[in-house]
N, C-alpha and C positions, 0 to 999 in steps of 0.2 A: 505492499499499501506507500501512494507517497505522503510525504512529510508534506503537510500544508502550513507554509512562512505566511510571515505579513504582508508579501507583495502579491499573497491570493485574493486581494479584496477584490470584490466587485460591484460595482453600479448600475443598478435597474433604476428606469424615470417611467411615470406613466404613461400609456401610449398616446392621450390626448387629455387637455383641460376641460375638465367638466364639472359642474355641480356635484356635490358630495352628500349624499345620500343613506340614512342610518340602515347597515349594512352593507356597505359598496365593499367589495373585495377589491381590495388595494393591490394585494400583492398574492399569490402563490406561492410556497414554500415548497419547492423539492428535496428531501434529503436536509438532514439538520444545519443548522447555518447559527453565526452568531451577528446580530445585527448592531452596526457600528455607530449610525445614524439613521434618522427617517425624518424628513423633512419636507413638508406641504408645501408650496407655496399659490400666493393667488395671483389668478392672471386678467381679471377682469372681476371690476369691482362689487362687493358683497352691496345688499341694500341693507337697512335698520332690523332685519329679523335677524336676531339678538341668538344665533347661532352656535352650535359649541360643537369643538370635534374632539373623542377621545381615542387614543388608538386599543386595537383588541388583537389577539390571534384566538385562532380556532382551529384545532388540528385535527388530523382526518379519524382522531375516536372521538372526534366531535366534544371535547372537553374545551371552553374556553374562560379567556384570560384576558382581564385587560391589563395593556403597557402602560398607562397612563392615567392619569386623572383627567378631566374635562379640563380642553383649555381658557381661558377668559374669553367672552364672549366676541364674538366674530362681526356683531355687528357696523357694519358699515366700515369694512376692514378693505384699504385699498390697494389695487394693484400693486404686488413688490411684495406684501403684508407676508412674512412665511411664521409658522410653527415649527419648531424643533425639540423632538422627542428629548425630552432630559431622562435618558435613561439611566442613571445611578438608584433610581429606585420604580416600582413598578407601581406607586401612586403618586408621583411627582406630577401635575400640570405640563403640558408644551409649552415652551416657550415661547411669547406671542414679539414678535418683532416689524414692527410699522416699518422701517427703516429695510425693512432685508438681511441685513447683516446680523445677526447671532452667534453666540457662543453656541458650541455644541459640545456633548456631554464630556464630563472626565472620567465618566467611568468605562470598564472593562469589556462593558457589550450587552448585551441582552441572549440569551439562549433563544431559540427558536426551534420548534418541531417538525415534521412537514405538518400542512395546514394551508390556514390563506390569515392574512394579515386583512384586516376589517378599519369600517371607520365606525363609528359610534358618535350620531352626532341627537345632541340634546337642541331641544324648542322645535326645533324645523330645521329644514335642508337649506345650504347654502344657495344663495341666488347666485354668486360671484362663481366662477368658474376655477379649480386648483386643479395643481400638477404636484407628485409624491415623486420623493427622491429615497432611495437607499441603497444605503453603503452597508455592505455586509462580507461578512467571512464564511467561504464554505467549513466545514467541522467532519464531513465526511466525502469522498474524496465523488464527485458528480452528481453535489448537493448544485443546486440552482434555485432560480428566482424569475417568475414569469410577472412582469408589469402588466395592469389593465388600464 
């Protein structure tokens, strides 16, 4: 078996900007991975709906685990606003940055088994469109991520 080194980092990006709805599958995970970073970026402005975004994982065994708390309100989020997973705790809210410039976590990552990374939307769907970026390391040979 091949040894996986830090240069095996992979990046996956949403196929298109779209409105985020509750239960939206953002990424499908094939094999065990280590999430290093998960960022959502606003591509077109939201209206005044006070949407929140939380990230969760549903495994292939139908077990669901949230990997963040709900974000601050996304009401009136402007183009370029980002949410960054604070991966040092499964209960921290994503970090909201109106400028799009934000710190990534200092954590060592979140292990995710095969399954789906999903959006949990509170209040109501976003009205603006968003894209999602996932930086990860495969923990086993041939592990990969499919963006949606």
